[in-house]
C-alpha positions, -999 to +999 in steps of 0.1 A: +237+315-554+206+323-575+195+294-596+162+294-617+134+277-598+130+253-627+166+242-624+159+223-592+148+187-586+131+172-556+143+143-534+126+132-502+117+105-478+080+112-473+088+132-441+110+160-455+125+170-488+155+186-504+160+207-536+190+198-557+201+222-585+215+211-619+250+220-607+248+194-579+241+218-550+215+211-523+202+246-515+171+237-494+166+211-467+146+210-435+152+183-409+134+163-395+101+175-410+090+195-440+081+224-417+112+222-395+138+249-396+162+244-425+198+234-424+204+245-460+188+279-469+209+292-498+178+290-519+165+321-500+197+338-493+234+332-501+260+305-496+266+316-460+230+304-453+238+268-460+243+245-490+259+212-499+277+211-533+291+181-552+303+191-586+332+187-611+362+208-605+368+221-640+349+242-665+331+233-697+309+208-679+278+195-697+250+184-675+220+161-681+198+147-654+168+124-649+149+105-623+157+068-623+126+052-639+095+057-618+114+067-587+125+097-567+162+088-572+179+116-590+207+110-614+228+140-626+254+132-652+284+154-657+304+153-689+338+170-686+368+173-708+384+144-690+355+120-685+320+114-673+305+108-639+270+106-624+258+120-591+230+099-575+209+117-549+182+101-528+167+099-494+158+064-481+126+060-462+133+061-425+143+031-405+154+046-373+175+073-390+169+103-412+194+102-441+203+120-473+227+099-495+248+110-524+269+087-546+294+098-572+301+071-598+327+073-625+314+064-660+344+071-683+378+086-680+386+104-648+366+133-632+378+155-604+352+167-579+350+193-552+327+190-522+317+219-500+294+215-471+281+247-454+257+237-425+235+265-410+207+256-387+177+278-379+170+289-415+206+298-423+215+316-392+232+293-367+267+281-372+271+246-356+301+232-336+319+208-360+341+179-349+360+155-371+356+118-365+386+094-361+376+074-391+366+103-413+335+124-416+322+152-393+296+158-367+279+192-365+258+202-334+238+233-326+213+231-298+188+203-304+201+193-339+229+171-349+241+163-385+267+137-392+285+133-425+301+100-432+324+096-462+358+082-472+370+115-487+395+135-466+378+166-452+391+199-439+377+231-425+379+262-445+365+292-428+331+281-416+327+254-443+339+218-447+355+210-480+371+180-498+384+171-532+386+137-549+386+119-583+366+091-597+376+069-626+353+046-646+339+020-622+349+039-590+325+056-566+325+078-535+296+076-510+284+105-488+257+100-461+243+130-441+223+119-411+201+140-388+195+130-352+185+148-320+217+160-303+208+146-269+204+111-282+231+085-289+246+087-324+225+064-347+240+035-366+252+043-401+229+029-428+246+010-456+240+024-491+241-010-507+209-018-489+193+017-488+195+023-525+177-008-537+152-006-509+144+030-519+142+021-556+118-008-548+095+014-527+090+039-555+088+013-583+061-005-563+042+027-557+043+038-594+035+003-607-001+007-593-008+036-616-031+026-644-028+038-680-040+074-686-039+076-723-008+092-739-001+110-706+007+080-684+043+090-677+035+126-669+007+114-645+031+090-628+057+117-623+030+140-608+018+111-586+053+104-573+057+141-566+024+141-547+036+111-527+069+128-519+049+158-505+030+135-482+040+133-445+037+096-442+032+093-404-001+112-407-012+112-443-011+150-445-001+164-480+018+197-480+012+224-506+049+226-515+083+218-501+094+254-498+086+288-483+088+323-498+097+315-534+082+347-549+051+350-571+068+381-585+106+385-585+115+412-561+080+415-547+064+407-513+041+379-524+062+353-506+044+327-485+052+295-465+035+266-483+049+237-461+014+231-446-018+213-456-047+232-471-083+221-469-090+237-503-070+209-519-090+181-502-115+171-528-093+174-559-066+154-541-090+127-531-104+125-566-069+123-582-059+095-558-091+075-560-094+078-598-059+062-601-068+035-575-046+048-547-072+041-520-046+037-492-033+072-498-068+086-502-079+070-470-049+084-451-056+119-465-093+117-454-083+105-419-058+134-416-086+158-427-111+145-402-085+147-373-074+182-383-108+198-384-120+181-352-131+207-326-154+237-325-167+247-360-159+283-352-122+273-349-120+254-381-090+267-401-082+267-439-049+250-433-030+230-407+004+215-400+014+181-412+001+165-381-029+188-378-012+216-358-032+248-356-006+274-345+011+285-378+022+318-365+037+339-393+070+357-388+097+372-410+133+361-413+154+393-414+188+376-420+177+360-453+178+383-484+151+363-502+152+345-536+167+371-560+161+398-534+124+389-529+116+398-494+103+392-468+111+356-462+082+343-442+079+313-418+044+303-408+013+315-425-011+341-411-038+330-436-045+301-412-064+327-391-085+339-420-122+332-426-127+314-458-162+300-463-151+277-491-134+252-468-167+240-454-178+230-489-144+214-495-148+192-464-184+182-473-175+175-509-145+154-499-167+133-476-192+127-504-166+120-531-148+096-508-181+076-506-187+078-543-152+067-550-155+036-529-141+045-495-163+032-467-182+058-447-162+071-417-179+070-383-170+107-376-186+121-408-221+124-392-207+140-360-187+165-382-218+174-402-239+178-371-214+204-358-204+222-390-236+226-409-256+245-382-226+268-378-223+274-415-260+281-417-253+312-395-221+325-411-225+319-449-240+354-453-208+371-440-180+383-462-146+365-461-111+366-474-118+341-502-100+312-518-070+334-527-065+345-491-065+382-499-050+405-473-073+434-481-109+440-472-133+410-468-158+406-496-188+385-506-167+363-530-188+343-555-167+312-551-170+313-513-208+315-516-209+287-542-188+264-519-212+272-490-239+259-514-217+229-521-216+221-483-254+220-480-259+203-514-235+174-504-252+172-470-285+166-488-270+137-508-254+122-477-286+125-457-306+110-484-282+080-487-284+076-449-322+076-448-326+110-431-353+128-452-359+156-426-323+166-426-321+164-464-352+187-467-337+212-443-304+214-461-320+215-496-341+245-486-310+263-475-289+252-505-317+265-529-317+299-510-279+303-514-282+293-551-308+319-558-289+346-541-257+339-560-275+338-593-290+372-584-260+390-569-230+375-585-243+374-621-237+407-640-264+411-667-243+438-684-213+415-688-235+384-692-214+363-668-206+357-631-180+379-615-155+376-587-177+391-560-211+406-554-213+439-573-178+434-588-169+437-625-136+417-620-131+382-633-117+353-612-104+319-623-122+303-594-154+309-613-144+280-635-154+258-607-191+267-609-197+241-636-173+216-621-189+215-586-224+212-601-236+247-592-249+251-628-247+227-657-216+230-679-239+237-710-257+266-692-252+297-713-242+316-681-213+292-675-202+292-711-202+330-711-182+330-678-156+307-692-152+329-723-150+361-702-123+345-681-103+337-712-107+373-725-096+389-693-072+366-676-053+347-703-016+356-708+002+337-735-025+309-732-020+307-694-044+319-668-040+345-640-060+340-608-074+375-612-060+409-623-040+421-593-038+456-607-076+459-607-084+441-574-073+455-540-060+424-523-039+442-498-006+437-517+013+454-545+001+442-579+019+416-601+022+378-602+026+350-627+000+328-643-014+303-618-008+268-632-036+251-612-061+276-626-048+269-661-055+232-656-090+242-644-094+260-678-085+227-695-113+210-676-138+237-682-131+238-720-136+201-721-169+203-702-183+230-726-175+209-757-142+226-768-121+195-766-095+206-792-089+238-773-086+218-740-060+195-756-039+224-770-039+241-736-030+208-718-001+202-741+011+238-735+011+232-698+029+199-701+057+218-720+062+240-690+073+211-668+110+212-662+134+186-674+124+162-646+087+168-649+081+192-620+059+223-618+060+253-595+029+273-584+031+299-612+048+307-645+059+340-659+049+339-696+070+370-704+103+359-687+095+322-695+104+310-660+087+294-630+076+314-600+063+306-566+068+276-543+082+244-558+072+218-565+035+227-560+011+199-551-019+219-565-002+221-599+005+184-601-030+176-588-043+197-617-022+178-642-034+145-629-071+155-630-069+171-664-053+141-679-080+119-664-107+142-676-093+141-712-085+104-712-117+089-696-154+090-703-160+100-667-131+120-652-129+138-618-147+168-632-177+147-644-179+129-610-178+161-590-203+180-612-228+151-614 
């Protein structure tokens, strides 16, 4: 069942999402939410773990695919020896039902198709009880879940799968609708595709139409923006890091994590991307999610939360899934939610300031949040932590963590000054200056002539690129320029950037991972800020060429094997693409605003 990560496309309804391969197989889908147990998990195992295939019966099939203009409606065209047909996959926004719709349309000649539906609830483990309806279709129930497939194609059971065969000639079509519903509730009414398809198209076209021109990269920015919207849980405004869990950062290795949650570290860059493109409704919803999620005792603030702000993200391993290309373990939940990462306090403070600067009205809870968090951070910023990369080794005094603690107090100063609170501003400025001096003393290596990953370390870290972007030091400061150049020397692989050298840093895991695409976009921004625009443009074009045929990016890329790695599609990668395009296309991009 193994398919290259880049051979998948995303469809979704802004509450969950599915991955569709080039051969017409849906190998990953969780109902009813992004973080619910999957009903198709072949992506992380085998066919017995669930998939839904619609593909031509014969061999020698040529495949092309695309998203319908500025939408999340996927069109996969199959050219066979007997004709051509297109498979249209989409998920309409919910209107009382949760649906996945597939339409097979004949374009020329006649094409024979095979359909196989292998439903497995509970991450590929539970075989449901399947019954056939009187007017066609099936209903599958296991515990709380029910899936209903409605179609006109005759279906039959084969082993523990449901199969069917049919033909489409030019002008003919077959429609398949898979609907999730709670098993204890009445069967929902079937939605009609003749209304659902144009409504879905109109929703995405209307969303994309608000995107302004971003130089020569407008279409790539639109696709990344649509992807970001697709990864947004619409009921709450939370934006998940990726639609998947446990796609490996190294094939066959254990660096496999569940990314179906919302990270605070993405907050500021996400806000800037949305606001700079004029999407204030989405930016406001994200800020509201953020303020609700972090509400409570400062000592209990987490680095990530569930899509509705859930805190319990208990990590466990799935023994019955063999992993993507044998990459185990498959993990559900994420233990990093329990880590100490000082940078999140800076992210929250910066997000609040950038929201104001971007035009969002002040939120009444900002002052309450600052009054609780800042005194707590004043006590703990001196402690080591697990850092932005969530290492599972020993805690360290990571440079980026200390810099983001400085950001928290620096932004508090700016907010206090704007609110007419000079005493608070003076208090936080004194502390910010103290942190700044310590970082410059302990994180700068005179022998190397640059900042390093942690106090007393010789290792480089891509997060150091943020020092100039968050305003810790000016971009033209020789220390920052030297740091950027040192990162290039140590971490570039085929013009793409590693987070850090895993073989030199004990992060609690075996070494080895791909180039981190978000960090590569950070390098684009850093090169532009230090005056190397031509280098920034070349690297940006290199990154655009890594996008798959429908414009999607994973978390990482293996330059040697020339394939994507990590969870997919990755919000952080697409946020990086949007912000880098804005930084290159505008006089004041997100990096300029944040570093001011």
